[in-house]
C-alpha positions in Angstrom: -136.7 64.6 105.8 -135.2 61.1 106.0 -132.7 60.5 108.7 -129.2 59.8 107.3 -126.7 57.5 109.0 -123.1 56.6 108.5 -123.0 53.2 106.8 -121.2 50.0 107.7 -121.6 47.3 110.3 -119.8 49.3 112.9 -121.9 52.4 112.3 -123.5 52.3 115.8 -120.8 50.9 118.1 -117.2 51.7 118.7 -114.5 49.0 118.2 -112.1 48.3 121.1 -109.4 50.2 119.2 -111.7 53.2 118.8 -112.6 53.2 122.4 -109.0 53.0 123.5 -107.9 55.9 121.2 -110.9 58.2 121.2 -109.8 61.8 120.5 -110.0 64.6 123.0 -112.3 67.2 121.7 -110.9 70.7 122.4 -111.8 74.2 121.4 -108.7 74.2 119.2 -109.8 71.1 117.3 -113.3 72.5 116.7 -111.8 75.8 115.6 -109.6 74.0 113.1 -112.6 72.1 111.7 -114.5 75.3 111.4 -111.6 76.9 109.6 -112.1 74.3 106.8 -115.9 75.1 106.7 -115.7 78.9 107.0 -114.9 79.6 103.4 -118.4 78.2 102.6 -120.3 79.9 105.4 -123.0 81.2 103.0 -123.8 77.8 101.7 -123.7 76.4 105.2 -126.2 79.1 106.4 -128.5 78.2 103.5 -128.1 74.5 104.3 -128.9 75.2 108.0 -132.1 77.0 106.9 -133.1 74.1 104.7 -132.5 71.5 107.4 -134.6 73.6 109.9 -137.4 74.2 107.4 -137.5 70.7 106.1 -137.5 69.2 109.6 -140.4 71.4 110.8 -142.4 71.0 107.6 -142.1 67.2 107.8 -144.1 67.4 111.1 -146.8 69.7 109.7 -148.8 67.0 107.8 -149.1 65.0 111.1 -150.5 68.1 112.8 -152.9 68.8 109.9 -154.2 65.2 110.4 -156.1 66.4 113.5 -158.0 69.1 111.6 -158.6 66.7 108.7 -160.3 64.2 111.1 -162.1 66.7 113.4 -163.1 69.5 111.0 -163.1 67.7 107.7 -164.4 64.2 108.3 -166.3 64.4 111.6 -167.4 68.0 110.9 -168.4 66.8 107.4 -166.9 69.9 105.8 -165.9 68.8 102.3 -164.4 72.1 101.0 -162.3 72.3 104.2 -161.3 68.7 103.9 -160.1 69.2 100.3 -158.2 72.3 101.3 -156.5 70.6 104.2 -155.6 67.6 102.1 -154.2 69.8 99.4 -152.3 71.8 102.0 -150.9 68.6 103.5 -149.7 67.4 100.1 -148.3 70.8 99.3 -146.4 70.9 102.6 -145.0 67.4 102.0 -144.0 68.3 98.5 -142.4 71.6 99.8 -140.5 69.7 102.5 -139.2 67.2 100.0 -138.1 69.9 97.6 -136.3 71.7 100.3 -134.8 68.4 101.3 -133.4 68.0 97.8 -131.9 71.4 97.9 -130.4 70.7 101.4 -129.0 67.4 100.1 -127.4 69.2 97.1 -125.9 71.8 99.4 -124.5 69.2 101.7 -122.9 67.4 98.8 -121.6 70.6 97.4 -120.1 71.8 100.7 -118.6 68.4 101.7 -117.1 67.8 98.2 -115.5 71.3 98.2 -114.1 70.9 101.7 -112.6 67.5 100.9 -111.3 68.9 97.6 -109.4 71.5 99.6 -108.2 68.9 102.1 -106.9 66.6 99.5 -105.0 69.3 97.7 -103.6 70.6 101.0 -102.6 67.1 102.1 -101.0 66.2 98.8 -99.0 69.5 98.7 -97.9 68.9 102.4 -96.9 65.3 101.7 -94.8 66.4 98.7 -92.8 68.5 101.1 -92.2 65.8 103.6 -88.6 64.6 103.9 -87.5 61.3 102.3 -87.3 59.7 105.8 -91.1 60.1 106.1 -91.6 57.8 103.1 -88.9 55.3 103.9 -89.8 54.8 107.5 -93.6 55.2 107.3 -96.3 52.9 105.9 -97.3 53.6 102.3 -100.7 52.1 103.1 -101.1 54.6 106.0 -100.4 57.5 103.7 -102.9 56.3 101.1 -105.5 55.8 103.8 -105.1 59.4 105.0 -105.5 60.6 101.4 -108.4 58.4 100.5 -110.7 56.8 103.2 -109.9 59.3 105.9 -110.8 62.3 103.8 -113.7 60.4 102.2 -114.9 59.9 105.8 -114.8 63.6 106.3 -117.1 64.0 103.4 -119.6 61.6 105.1 -119.2 63.5 108.4 -120.1 66.8 106.8 -122.9 65.6 104.7 -124.3 63.0 107.1 -123.3 63.2 110.8 -123.5 67.0 111.3 -126.8 67.1 109.3 -128.2 64.1 111.2 -127.5 65.7 114.6 -129.2 69.0 113.6 -132.1 67.4 111.8 -132.9 64.9 114.5 -132.6 67.6 117.3 -134.9 69.9 115.4 -137.4 67.2 114.7 -137.4 66.0 118.3 -137.8 69.4 119.7 -140.6 70.4 117.4 -142.4 67.2 118.0 -142.2 67.6 121.8 -143.4 71.2 121.6 -146.3 70.2 119.4 -147.3 67.3 121.7 -147.1 69.6 124.8 -149.2 72.1 123.0 -151.9 69.5 122.4 -151.9 67.9 125.9 -149.1 67.9 128.5 -150.2 64.7 130.2 -150.5 62.7 127.0 -147.1 64.1 125.8 -145.4 63.0 129.0 -147.0 59.5 128.8 -145.9 59.2 125.1 -142.3 60.2 125.9 -142.1 57.7 128.7 -142.6 54.9 126.1 -139.8 56.1 123.9 -136.9 54.5 126.0 -138.6 51.1 125.5 -138.1 51.5 121.8 -134.4 52.2 122.2 -133.6 49.1 124.4 -134.1 46.4 121.7 -132.3 48.7 119.1 -129.1 48.8 121.2 -129.3 45.1 122.2 -129.9 43.9 118.7 -127.3 46.3 117.3 -124.6 45.0 119.6 -125.4 41.4 118.8 -125.4 42.1 115.0 -122.1 44.0 115.3 -120.5 41.1 117.1 -121.7 38.6 114.5 -120.7 40.9 111.7 -117.2 41.4 113.1 -116.8 37.6 113.5 -118.2 37.1 109.9 -115.7 39.7 108.6 -112.8 37.9 110.3 -114.0 34.6 108.8 -114.3 36.3 105.4 -110.7 37.6 105.8 -109.5 34.0 106.4 -111.4 32.8 103.3 -109.8 35.6 101.2 -106.5 34.6 102.6 -107.0 31.0 101.5 -108.1 32.2 98.0 -105.2 34.6 97.8 -102.6 32.0 98.7 -104.0 29.0 96.8 -105.4 30.6 93.7 -102.3 32.6 92.8 -99.9 31.3 90.2 -97.1 30.5 92.7 -99.6 29.2 95.3 -101.3 26.8 92.9 -97.9 25.5 91.8 -96.9 24.8 95.4 -100.3 23.1 96.1 -99.9 20.8 93.1 -96.2 20.0 93.6 -96.9 18.9 97.2 -100.2 17.2 96.5 -102.1 19.3 99.0 -105.4 19.8 97.0 -107.5 17.9 99.5 -106.1 19.7 102.5 -106.7 23.1 101.0 -110.2 22.1 99.9 -111.1 20.9 103.5 -109.7 24.1 104.9 -111.8 26.2 102.6 -115.0 24.1 103.3 -114.5 24.6 107.0 -114.2 28.4 106.8 -117.1 28.5 104.3 -119.4 26.6 106.7 -118.4 29.0 109.5 -119.4 31.9 107.3 -122.8 30.5 106.6 -123.4 30.0 110.3 -122.5 33.6 111.1 -124.8 34.9 108.3 -127.8 32.8 109.5 -127.4 34.0 113.1 -127.1 37.6 111.9 -130.3 37.3 109.9 -132.2 35.8 112.8 -130.9 38.5 115.1 -132.3 41.0 112.7 -135.6 39.2 112.6 -136.0 39.1 116.4 -135.0 42.8 116.4 -137.8 43.7 114.0 -140.3 41.7 116.1 -139.3 43.6 119.2 -139.3 47.0 117.5 -142.7 46.3 116.0 -144.1 45.3 119.4 -142.7 48.3 121.2 -143.7 50.7 118.4 -147.3 49.6 118.9 -147.2 50.1 122.7 -146.9 53.8 122.5 -149.9 54.5 120.2 -152.0 52.0 122.1 -151.2 53.7 125.4 -152.1 57.1 123.9 -155.3 55.8 122.5 -156.2 54.2 125.9 -155.2 57.3 127.9 -156.9 59.6 125.4 -160.1 57.5 125.5 -160.2 57.5 129.3 -159.8 61.3 129.3 -162.4 61.8 126.7 -165.0 59.3 128.0 -164.5 59.5 131.8 -162.5 62.6 132.4 -164.5 65.1 130.4 -161.4 66.3 128.6 -161.6 68.6 125.6 -159.4 66.2 123.6 -160.8 65.2 120.2 -160.2 62.2 118.1 -158.1 64.4 115.8 -155.9 65.5 118.8 -155.2 61.9 119.8 -154.4 61.0 116.2 -152.0 64.0 116.0 -150.3 62.9 119.3 -149.9 59.3 118.0 -148.4 60.6 114.7 -146.0 62.9 116.5 -144.9 60.1 118.9 -144.1 58.0 115.9 -142.0 60.8 114.5 -140.0 60.8 117.7 -138.8 57.2 117.6 -136.1 57.7 114.9 -134.6 61.0 116.2 -134.4 59.7 119.8 -132.6 56.5 118.7 -130.3 58.5 116.4 -129.4 61.1 119.0 -128.8 58.4 121.7 -126.3 56.7 119.4 -124.8 59.8 117.8 -121.9 59.7 120.3 -120.4 56.9 118.2 -120.6 58.9 114.9 -119.3 62.0 116.7 -116.3 60.3 118.2 -115.5 58.8 114.8 -115.9 62.2 113.1 -113.5 63.8 115.6 -111.1 60.9 115.2 -111.0 61.4 111.4 -110.3 65.1 111.7 -107.6 64.4 114.3 -105.9 61.8 112.1 -105.9 64.2 109.2 -104.7 67.2 111.3 -101.9 65.0 112.8 -100.6 64.5 109.3 -100.9 68.1 108.3 -99.1 69.1 111.5 -96.0 67.0 110.8 -93.2 69.4 110.4 -91.7 70.0 106.9 -88.1 69.4 108.0 -86.5 70.1 104.6 -87.5 73.2 102.7 -86.0 76.4 101.2 -85.0 79.0 103.8 -86.8 82.4 103.6 -83.6 84.0 102.2 -82.7 81.1 99.9 -79.8 81.7 97.5 -80.2 81.1 93.8 -76.8 81.2 92.0 -76.7 82.5 88.5 -74.9 79.5 87.1 -74.3 75.9 88.4 -71.1 74.0 88.0 -72.0 71.0 90.2 -69.0 71.3 92.4 -69.5 69.4 95.7 -67.8 69.6 99.0 -68.4 67.4 102.1 -66.9 68.8 105.3 -66.8 66.5 108.3 -70.3 65.1 107.6 -72.1 63.0 110.2 -75.5 61.5 109.4 -78.0 59.1 111.1 -81.4 58.0 109.8 -84.3 58.6 112.1 -85.5 55.6 114.0 -89.1 56.6 113.8 -91.2 59.3 112.1 -94.6 60.0 113.7 -96.6 62.9 115.0 -99.2 63.0 117.7 -100.9 65.2 120.3 -100.3 65.2 124.0 -103.6 64.3 125.5 -102.9 65.9 128.8 -102.1 69.4 127.6 -103.2 69.4 124.0 -99.8 70.6 122.9 -98.1 69.2 119.9 -95.3 66.6 120.4 -92.9 65.5 117.8 -91.9 61.9 118.3 -89.3 62.0 115.6 -86.4 60.3 117.3 -82.9 61.7 116.6 -83.8 64.0 113.8 -81.5 63.8 110.8 -82.4 67.3 109.7 -80.5 70.4 110.8 -77.5 70.7 113.0 -77.1 69.0 116.3 -79.1 70.7 119.0 -76.7 71.9 121.7 -79.4 71.7 124.3 -79.9 67.9 123.9 -78.9 65.7 126.8 -75.6 64.0 126.5 -77.3 60.6 126.5 -79.3 61.5 123.5 -76.1 62.7 121.7 -74.4 59.4 122.5 -77.4 57.5 121.1 -77.0 59.5 117.9 -73.3 58.7 117.6 -74.0 55.0 118.1 -76.5 55.1 115.2 -74.4 57.2 112.7 -74.5 55.9 109.2 -71.8 58.4 108.0 -68.8 59.4 110.2 -66.7 62.5 109.5 -67.0 62.2 105.7 -64.9 64.8 103.9 -64.1 65.1 100.2 -64.4 67.6 97.3 -65.5 67.3 93.7 -64.2 70.1 91.4 -66.3 71.4 88.4 -66.0 69.2 85.3 -64.3 66.4 87.3 -65.7 63.0 88.3 -65.4 60.8 91.3 -66.4 57.2 91.9 -67.6 55.8 95.2 -67.0 52.1 95.9 -67.4 49.8 98.8 -69.3 46.9 100.2 -73.1 46.8 100.4 -74.4 48.9 103.3 -71.2 51.0 103.5 -73.1 54.3 103.0 -72.4 55.0 99.3 -76.0 55.9 98.4 -76.5 57.8 101.6 -73.6 60.1 100.7 -75.2 61.1 97.3 -78.7 61.4 98.8 -77.4 64.3 101.0 -76.4 66.4 98.0 -80.0 67.1 96.7 -81.2 67.3 100.4 -83.3 64.2 100.3 -82.0 64.1 103.9 -80.1 66.7 106.0 -76.8 66.2 107.7 -76.6 65.7 111.4 -73.2 67.4 111.7 -70.8 69.1 109.3 -71.9 70.5 105.9 -72.6 69.6 102.3 -71.9 72.4 99.8 -72.7 72.8 96.2 -70.8 75.4 94.3 -69.3 76.6 97.6 -72.7 77.2 99.3 -74.2 75.0 102.0 -77.2 73.2 100.5 -79.3 74.3 103.4 -78.9 77.9 102.3 -79.8 77.2 98.6 -83.2 77.4 97.0 -84.4 73.7 97.1 -85.9 73.8 93.6 -82.8 75.3 92.1 -80.6 72.7 93.8 -82.6 69.7 92.7 -83.1 71.2 89.2 -79.3 71.1 88.8 -78.8 67.5 90.0 -79.7 64.4 88.1 -79.6 61.0 89.7 -80.0 57.6 88.1 -80.7 55.0 90.8 -80.6 51.2 90.7 -84.3 51.1 91.7 -85.7 52.5 88.5 -89.1 54.2 88.7 -91.3 54.6 85.7 -94.9 55.9 85.8 -97.8 54.1 84.2 -97.9 55.9 80.9 -96.0 56.0 77.6 -92.3 56.1 77.0 -92.7 59.7 75.9 -94.6 60.6 79.1 -91.8 59.2 81.2 -89.0 60.9 79.2 -90.8 64.3 79.2 -91.1 64.1 83.0 -87.6 65.6 83.0 -88.3 68.3 80.4 -92.0 68.7 79.4 -91.1 71.0 76.4 -88.4 68.7 74.9 -88.6 68.3 71.1 -88.7 64.9 69.3 -85.1 65.5 68.2 -84.0 65.9 71.8 -85.8 62.7 72.8 -84.1 60.8 70.0 -80.6 62.2 70.9 -80.8 61.2 74.6 -82.2 57.8 73.8 -79.3 57.2 71.4 -76.9 58.1 74.1 -78.6 55.7 76.5 -78.5 52.9 73.9 -82.3 52.6 73.9 -83.4 54.3 70.7 -83.1 51.3 68.4 -85.4 49.3 70.7 -88.0 52.2 70.8 -87.9 52.7 67.0 -88.7 49.0 66.5 -91.8 49.2 68.6 -95.1 49.6 66.6 -96.1 52.8 68.6 -92.5 54.1 69.2 -92.4 56.7 71.9 -96.1 56.3 72.5 -95.7 52.7 73.7 -97.3 52.2 77.2 -94.8 50.9 79.8 -97.3 49.5 82.3 -97.4 49.8 86.0 -93.9 50.8 87.2 -92.7 50.0 83.7 -93.2 46.2 84.1 -93.8 45.8 80.4 -90.1 46.6 79.8 -87.2 44.5 80.9 -85.0 45.6 83.8 -82.3 46.8 81.4 -84.7 48.7 79.2 -86.2 50.4 82.3 -82.7 51.4 83.4 -81.8 52.9 80.0 -85.0 54.9 79.9 -84.1 56.2 83.3 -80.7 57.2 82.0 -82.1 58.9 79.0 -84.6 60.8 81.2 -81.8 62.2 83.3 -79.7 63.1 80.2 -82.7 65.0 78.9 -82.8 67.0 82.2 -79.2 68.1 81.4 -78.2 68.9 85.0 -74.9 70.4 86.2 -74.2 67.4 88.4 -74.8 63.8 87.2 -75.0 61.0 89.8 -75.2 57.4 88.7 -76.1 55.2 91.6 -75.5 51.6 90.4 -76.9 52.8 87.1 -75.8 49.7 85.2 -76.6 47.1 87.8 -79.6 45.8 85.9 -77.9 45.6 82.5 -76.3 42.6 80.8 -72.6 42.8 79.9 -73.2 44.0 76.3 -75.7 46.7 77.3 -73.5 47.7 80.2 -70.5 48.2 77.9 -72.7 50.2 75.5 -74.0 52.4 78.3 -70.5 52.9 79.7 -69.4 54.2 76.3 -72.2 56.7 76.6 -71.4 57.6 80.2 -67.6 58.0 79.7 -67.9 61.1 77.5 -70.4 62.7 79.9 -68.2 62.3 83.0 -65.3 63.8 81.1 -67.3 67.0 80.2 -69.4 67.6 83.3 -69.3 67.1 87.1 -70.3 63.6 87.9 -70.4 61.0 90.6 -70.6 57.2 90.0 -71.4 54.5 92.5 -70.9 50.9 91.4 -70.2 47.5 92.6 -68.6 46.6 89.3 -65.2 48.2 89.4 -65.0 48.1 85.6 -67.6 50.9 85.4 -65.6 53.4 87.4 -62.2 53.3 85.9 -62.7 56.5 83.9 -63.3 58.5 87.1 -60.7 61.2 88.1 -60.8 60.0 91.7 -62.1 57.0 93.5 -63.4 57.0 97.1 -63.5 53.8 99.0 -66.2 53.7 101.7 -66.5 51.2 104.6 -68.8 51.4 107.6 -69.8 55.0 106.8 -66.2 56.3 106.5 -64.0 57.2 103.6 -61.0 54.8 104.2 -59.2 55.4 100.9 -59.2 57.8 98.0 -57.1 58.1 94.9 -56.9 57.0 91.3 -57.4 53.4 90.2 -53.7 52.9 89.8 -52.8 54.6 93.1 -55.3 52.5 95.1 -54.1 49.2 93.5 -50.5 50.1 94.5 -51.6 50.7 98.1 -52.6 47.1 98.3 -55.4 47.8 100.8 -59.3 47.6 100.7 -59.7 48.7 97.0 -57.2 46.1 95.8 -59.0 43.5 97.9 -62.3 44.4 96.2 -60.6 44.3 92.8 -59.0 40.9 93.5 -62.4 39.5 94.7 -64.2 40.6 91.6 -61.6 39.5 89.0 -60.5 36.3 90.9 -56.8 36.9 90.5 -53.9 38.2 92.5 -52.5 41.6 91.7 -49.0 42.0 90.6 -46.8 43.4 93.3 
């Protein structure tokens, strides 16, 4: 059976980063890996049998070669020669067929294991708090979901099988050689390390050259990415830097050629060394066997020596693979560790076991002395010294303050508070508006209502019940938020609207689009609701995307409506039209409006003024103007006129 290897230029050597962060292999880690394989133990057992059978059968033709030479050719026994040749061909065919079955089993098992892992990881990430996505790297998340889990597939189908196959092949070859002649077997095995030396030397040289070539390639790609983009080309032309950029590209291109030539030559010298050393072993066996046969009176035959040489050749690959398998093994354990670290990250925000599901939602909201701070970091790792899990989430925003925390930690949290002692109430059917300068904490306040984050102190209640006691699905189903950062999926207008209500009728779609002042635009499109919006809706203007987002929330028909800068991307005419649609809504249902433009919040029953995470004023528009404080200052700044005394 052919030996399988993990591909890539770094397949045989660890990088400096990998050496520094190699995982600690524990019983617990191996048990967790087995837990993912255990559901497929029957297929694994059959694959194990196939690997064993294929490895042994692949050696059998080499053993039969001795009988073919001694009994068939030298013994001039044609019928036996034919039978042995047919048997050798049959064994080879059988080994190859078993190898095909084993490859299919490996692929089937690895694909099903990674299928389970992807599903589990996706479900787990869906449950992670918003802080995980805002503080972490999106690229890191995608890497875990794609290349890391893809790497697991390669580990299961390649690395594990390679270890087993090579170990069986090597063991069987040694046993067969010892059975033929112990002295010759020992002599042959003494030559094997000579074969490994040039492999490792050339491998390190080629890895170094490949790494340098990759760095050079990255620089070339950087030049192309910068200078061949629309904005980059414009900058180059406007500043007349064409010659400079050309010279820079030529320099890196010349370096790349140099690296590739040296890498090719390193491979050529490697093949020369390997070919030479590969010939030493057989020649020594022929010499030693000849001496034993001619001068030593040994019972060795020509066929025996031929078998020994063939078996020795079968040992080269497995020995080299097993000597280098540590690299693949460490990488395999690192992959599983990275994946398990993600799966071990705590789900900070979820429904309690005894979650409350009210019969009816009114959308009433009460904030009572709420304190909140964003986490500084969100990561999860293992303690290498004890193997115990350690959360490195600094100053958790979820749950109430832990009374056991040191006073210094509590002080750190207070210094980093985003919201301080926020208290207000919103009655059913009423509306409030939240205003204040950028960074004051307006959006943070509304994000606590659907439990995108959890409070650090105090409580947020919906319909008189702490949101941490409510069923999370029920809570979010009854809250609709339109944010200033509109998100549309790459699909049709219909797909994006139906995301709020999959079973909505055409009439419902038309109704909400009319309310959002977007229906006339949709009707004018050749494909209407089936028009594709592009990646993140970039085929639409900012105002159109915002109105689709508003229509989508209206289709959801939640008990509580939240408009977080919902009209920020609209022109004055569209804003006025949308405002006419929003005004009736906030008069008939519970709603919260956040806006920089004070003209959009005049219809609210109450206005909250937020500064530095505190509610500093609240009242109606007229009352706040009469106070002559922060709200009146904001109003004066926007409208450029002094207020009447």
